[in-house]
C-alpha positions as CSV (number, residue, x, y, z in Angstrom):
1,M,0.0,0.0,0.0
2,K,2.9,2.3,0.6
3,A,4.4,1.8,-2.9
4,P,1.8,4.1,-4.7
5,V,2.4,6.8,-2.2
6,A,6.1,6.6,-2.6
7,S,5.6,6.6,-6.4
8,A,3.4,9.7,-6.2
9,D,6.0,11.5,-4.0
10,V,8.7,10.6,-6.5
11,E,6.5,12.0,-9.3
12,R,5.8,15.2,-7.4
13,Q,9.6,15.7,-6.7
14,S,10.3,15.0,-10.4
15,L,7.8,17.7,-11.5
16,A,9.2,20.1,-8.9
17,S,12.7,19.5,-10.3
18,M,11.5,20.1,-13.9
19,A,9.9,23.4,-12.7
20,V,13.2,24.4,-11.1
21,A,15.1,23.5,-14.2
22,S,12.9,25.6,-16.4
23,K,13.6,28.7,-14.4
24,K,16.7,30.6,-15.6
25,D,17.4,32.1,-12.2
26,I,17.0,28.9,-10.2
27,V,19.0,25.7,-9.9
28,T,19.6,23.6,-13.0
29,N,21.2,20.2,-13.4
30,A,24.5,21.9,-14.6
31,E,24.5,24.4,-11.7
32,S,23.7,22.2,-8.8
33,E,25.7,19.5,-7.0
34,K,24.3,17.4,-4.3
35,A,26.3,17.5,-1.1
36,G,24.6,15.1,1.3
37,S,21.1,16.4,1.5
38,E,21.8,19.9,0.2
39,K,21.7,21.3,-3.3
40,I,24.3,23.9,-4.1
41,V,23.0,26.8,-6.2
42,D,25.4,28.5,-8.6
43,F,24.9,31.0,-11.5
44,H,23.1,29.8,-14.6
45,G,26.2,28.9,-16.6
46,P,29.2,31.1,-17.5
47,D,27.1,33.7,-19.4
48,D,24.6,34.4,-16.6
49,K,23.9,38.1,-16.8
50,T,23.2,38.2,-13.0
51,N,26.9,37.5,-12.4
52,P,28.7,40.8,-12.2
53,I,31.5,39.5,-14.3
54,N,29.0,39.4,-17.2
55,W,27.6,42.9,-16.8
56,R,27.9,45.1,-19.8
57,P,31.2,47.0,-19.9
58,W,29.6,50.4,-19.6
59,H,27.8,49.4,-16.4
60,K,31.0,48.0,-14.9
61,W,33.0,51.1,-15.7
62,L,30.2,53.4,-14.5
63,T,30.4,51.5,-11.2
64,V,34.2,51.9,-11.1
65,V,33.8,55.6,-11.7
66,L,31.2,55.9,-8.9
67,I,33.3,54.1,-6.3
68,S,36.4,56.0,-7.4
69,L,34.5,59.3,-6.9
70,M,33.5,58.2,-3.4
71,T,37.2,57.4,-2.8
72,L,38.0,60.9,-4.0
73,I,35.5,62.5,-1.7
74,V,36.8,60.5,1.3
75,N,40.3,61.6,0.6
76,L,39.2,65.2,0.1
77,A,37.5,65.2,3.5
78,T,40.5,63.6,5.3
79,V,42.6,66.7,5.0
80,M,40.2,69.4,3.8
81,C,40.0,70.9,7.3
82,A,43.8,71.1,7.7
83,P,44.1,74.7,6.3
84,A,41.1,75.7,8.4
85,A,42.6,74.3,11.7
86,P,44.0,77.6,12.9
87,Q,40.7,79.3,12.3
88,I,38.9,76.5,14.2
89,L,41.2,76.7,17.2
90,A,40.9,80.5,17.3
91,E,37.1,80.3,17.3
92,F,37.1,78.0,20.3
93,K,40.0,80.0,22.0
94,I,42.4,77.0,22.0
95,T,46.1,77.8,21.8
96,S,47.7,74.3,22.0
97,G,48.9,73.0,18.6
98,L,48.3,69.5,19.7
99,Y,44.6,69.9,19.0
100,S,45.4,70.8,15.4
101,T,47.1,67.5,15.0
102,I,44.3,65.5,16.7
103,L,41.7,67.3,14.6
104,V,43.2,66.1,11.4
105,S,44.6,62.8,12.3
106,I,41.8,61.4,14.4
107,W,40.1,60.4,11.1
108,E,42.7,57.7,10.6
109,L,41.9,56.1,14.0
110,G,38.3,55.8,12.8
111,E,39.5,54.2,9.5
112,V,41.3,51.6,11.6
113,A,38.1,50.6,13.5
114,G,35.7,50.9,10.5
115,P,36.9,47.9,8.4
116,L,36.5,45.6,11.5
117,I,32.8,46.4,11.4
118,I,32.2,47.1,7.7
119,A,33.9,44.0,6.2
120,P,31.9,41.3,8.3
121,L,28.6,43.2,7.7
122,A,29.3,43.1,4.0
123,E,29.9,39.4,4.1
124,L,26.6,38.9,5.9
125,Y,24.3,41.4,4.2
126,G,26.0,42.3,0.9
127,K,28.0,45.3,-0.2
128,L,25.2,47.4,-1.5
129,P,23.2,48.0,1.8
130,V,26.4,48.4,3.8
131,Y,27.8,50.9,1.4
132,D,24.5,52.9,1.4
133,I,24.3,53.0,5.2
134,A,27.9,54.0,5.4
135,K,27.4,56.9,3.0
136,M,24.4,58.1,4.9
137,L,26.4,58.0,8.2
138,F,29.2,59.8,6.4
139,I,26.9,62.6,5.4
140,V,25.4,62.8,8.9
141,F,28.8,63.1,10.7
142,S,30.1,65.6,8.1
143,V,27.1,67.8,8.8
144,G,27.6,67.3,12.5
145,A,31.2,68.3,12.4
146,G,30.3,71.5,10.5
147,G,27.6,72.4,12.9
148,S,29.4,71.5,16.1
149,R,29.6,74.1,18.9
150,S,32.8,72.7,20.5
151,L,36.1,71.3,19.4
152,T,35.3,68.0,21.1
153,G,32.2,67.6,19.0
154,I,34.2,68.2,15.8
155,I,36.8,65.6,16.9
156,V,34.2,63.0,17.7
157,C,32.4,63.6,14.4
158,R,35.7,63.3,12.6
159,F,36.4,60.0,14.2
160,L,33.0,58.7,13.3
161,N,33.5,59.9,9.8
162,G,36.5,57.7,9.6
163,V,34.6,54.7,10.9
164,A,31.9,55.3,8.3
165,V,34.4,55.2,5.4
166,A,33.4,52.0,3.4
167,S,35.2,52.8,0.2
168,G,38.6,51.7,1.3
169,T,37.2,48.4,2.6
170,L,34.8,47.5,-0.1
171,N,36.1,49.1,-3.4
172,P,38.9,46.6,-4.1
173,G,36.4,43.7,-3.6
174,I,33.9,45.4,-5.9
175,V,36.5,45.6,-8.6
176,G,37.3,41.9,-8.0
177,D,33.6,41.1,-8.4
178,L,33.3,43.0,-11.7
179,F,36.5,42.0,-13.6
180,L,38.6,38.9,-14.2
181,Q,42.0,38.9,-12.6
182,E,43.9,40.0,-15.7
183,Q,41.5,42.9,-16.3
184,R,41.6,44.5,-12.9
185,G,44.8,46.6,-13.3
186,R,43.2,49.5,-15.1
187,A,40.3,49.8,-12.7
188,M,42.6,49.7,-9.7
189,S,44.7,52.4,-11.3
190,V,41.6,54.6,-11.6
191,M,40.9,54.2,-7.9
192,S,44.5,54.9,-7.1
193,L,44.3,58.1,-9.0
194,A,41.4,59.1,-6.8
195,V,43.5,58.4,-3.7
196,L,46.2,60.6,-5.2
197,L,44.0,63.6,-6.1
198,G,42.1,63.7,-2.7
199,P,44.9,64.7,-0.4
200,T,46.3,67.1,-3.1
201,L,43.0,68.9,-3.9
202,G,41.4,68.7,-0.5
203,P,43.5,71.3,1.3
204,I,43.2,73.7,-1.7
205,I,39.4,73.4,-1.8
206,G,39.2,73.5,2.0
207,G,41.5,76.5,2.2
208,Y,39.5,78.7,-0.2
209,L,36.2,77.6,1.3
210,S,37.2,78.4,4.8
211,Q,38.7,81.8,3.7
212,A,35.5,82.7,1.8
213,Y,32.7,81.2,3.9
214,G,34.2,80.1,7.2
215,W,35.7,76.8,8.4
216,R,32.3,75.0,8.7
217,W,32.0,74.8,4.9
218,A,35.2,72.6,4.9
219,F,32.9,69.9,6.4
220,W,29.6,70.8,4.8
221,F,31.0,70.7,1.3
222,T,31.9,67.0,1.5
223,A,28.4,66.2,2.9
224,F,26.8,68.0,0.0
225,I,28.8,66.3,-2.8
226,T,28.3,62.9,-1.1
227,A,24.6,63.5,-1.1
228,V,24.6,64.3,-4.8
229,L,26.7,61.2,-5.5
230,E,24.3,59.1,-3.5
231,V,21.6,59.8,-6.1
232,A,23.9,58.4,-8.8
233,F,24.5,55.3,-6.6
234,V,20.8,54.7,-6.3
235,V,20.4,54.8,-10.1
236,I,23.5,52.9,-11.2
237,F,25.1,50.8,-8.4
238,R,23.9,47.2,-7.9
239,E,24.9,44.4,-5.6
240,T,28.2,42.8,-6.7
241,Y,28.9,40.3,-4.0
242,K,28.2,37.0,-5.6
243,V,27.3,35.1,-2.4
244,T,24.5,37.7,-1.7
245,I,23.2,37.5,-5.3
246,L,23.1,33.7,-5.0
247,R,21.3,33.9,-1.6
248,R,18.6,35.9,-3.4
249,K,18.4,33.2,-6.1
250,V,18.0,30.6,-3.4
251,A,15.3,32.6,-1.6
252,H,13.4,33.0,-4.8
253,A,13.8,29.2,-5.6
254,R,12.7,28.2,-2.2
255,K,9.6,30.4,-2.5
256,K,8.8,28.9,-5.9
257,T,9.5,25.2,-5.1
258,G,9.4,24.9,-1.3
259,D,12.7,23.1,-1.4
260,G,14.5,23.9,1.8
261,S,17.7,21.9,0.8
262,L,18.9,24.7,-1.5
263,R,22.1,26.5,-0.5
264,P,24.2,29.2,-2.3
265,K,27.6,28.1,-3.6
266,E,30.5,29.4,-1.4
267,D,28.1,30.3,1.4
268,L,29.3,28.8,4.6
269,A,26.6,26.9,6.6
270,L,27.2,28.9,9.8
271,S,25.2,31.1,12.0
272,R,25.4,34.9,11.5
273,G,26.9,35.3,14.9
274,L,29.7,32.8,14.2
275,L,30.4,34.4,10.7
276,L,30.5,37.8,12.3
277,G,32.9,36.5,15.0
278,R,35.2,34.9,12.5
279,A,35.3,38.0,10.3
280,L,36.2,40.1,13.3
281,V,39.0,37.8,14.5
282,R,40.5,37.0,11.1
283,P,42.2,40.3,10.4
284,L,43.6,40.5,13.9
285,K,45.0,37.0,13.6
286,I,46.6,37.8,10.3
287,M,48.1,41.0,11.6
288,C,49.5,39.4,14.7
289,L,50.7,36.0,13.3
290,S,52.0,36.9,9.8
291,P,55.6,38.4,9.9
292,I,55.2,40.1,6.5
293,V,51.9,41.7,7.5
294,I,53.5,42.9,10.8
295,L,56.4,44.5,8.9
296,L,54.1,46.2,6.4
297,A,51.8,47.4,9.1
298,L,54.8,49.0,11.0
299,Y,56.1,50.5,7.8
300,T,52.7,52.0,6.9
301,A,52.3,53.3,10.4
302,I,55.6,55.2,10.2
303,V,54.8,56.6,6.7
304,Y,51.3,57.7,7.8
305,G,52.7,59.2,11.0
306,V,55.2,61.3,9.1
307,Q,52.7,62.3,6.5
308,Y,50.2,63.5,9.0
309,L,52.9,65.3,11.0
310,I,53.7,67.2,7.8
311,M,50.1,67.9,6.9
312,T,49.2,69.2,10.4
313,T,52.2,71.6,10.5
314,I,52.2,72.9,6.9
315,T,49.4,75.4,7.5
316,E,50.9,76.9,10.6
317,T,54.4,77.1,9.1
318,F,53.3,78.8,5.9
319,E,50.9,81.2,7.6
320,D,53.2,82.3,10.4
321,A,56.6,82.2,8.6
322,Y,55.5,83.2,5.1
323,G,52.3,85.1,5.6
324,F,50.1,82.8,3.5
325,K,46.3,83.1,3.9
326,E,44.0,80.1,4.3
327,G,43.3,79.9,0.5
328,P,46.8,80.0,-0.9
329,V,48.2,77.8,1.9
330,G,46.4,74.9,0.4
331,H,48.7,75.0,-2.6
332,S,51.6,74.0,-0.3
333,F,50.0,70.5,-0.1
334,L,50.6,69.9,-3.8
335,G,53.9,68.2,-3.2
336,L,52.2,65.4,-1.4
337,G,50.7,64.2,-4.8
338,K,54.1,63.6,-6.5
339,P,55.1,60.3,-4.8
340,E,51.5,59.0,-5.1
341,G,51.5,59.9,-8.8
342,M,54.7,57.9,-9.2
343,K,53.0,54.9,-7.6
344,V,50.0,55.1,-9.9
345,S,52.3,55.3,-13.0
346,A,54.2,52.3,-11.7
347,S,51.0,50.3,-11.2
348,E,50.1,50.8,-14.8
């Protein structure tokens, strides 16, 4: 008596499998591999248009331009307030030059903490939502820094601005999602150019803005252009993290077929808490246990320390010793772009 029931079950499963196979965005025989009781979902062949590698070239390069512009804005904002630092200290009646250094360099402390939060969240929820939230927070903290009524408030907002920088963490991965390994060099060079232009142009723009409209516009300017760029992100930018795209395929397939054994390819079958914990611990383990990473970290720390020491003293030196005003003093930062430009040329 049980044989007909089993036969009917087999028939229903066969029909469900045929329905799944007929959907382009769901599992097919060529895209799934049975691992125990699970079915692994992959893209619909090598030409699947939902795979970011197969996006149209214009869409991929528009995405590269967008994330490069975000990198440019971030690097503008990093040092844009440097020429305005004496004006800020004078308004709050502070004479110690130490606060000028903290005001500019506290950003980097935020950028140290930010990736430890942003990277694991991107693995869990995808790069698109994390990038969008980070940009919103970046705008909020930039507006907060410009509207602050105390130096402490500015420093706190600058630190949180650094934490909210997602471009340095996510952009290289986005390029990796969009291009094959042998095609990534040009896109990475475009982003490197943005890193070069930011610290060079930022002090010039910040200097003239603070001279013409006051130091608060050195912060509000970046908030405004980030808000404009966010509109372009909404229109053009799409999720590029393949695991997240496949998760959506799985969710759609489960809804259509009711098959709970489907699982995205390359998606670890771990809880969100465990994934988050691993992502937080992994960079710390690499930094502490890998000798080459330790050496590179020390080298980078020294280089950044010297660079920020120069950036936080240039303004005072040129204003006091040479009589520069806030606008022209920004031109003294142009020399910082030469070694970075040599790096970009070498990378190409």
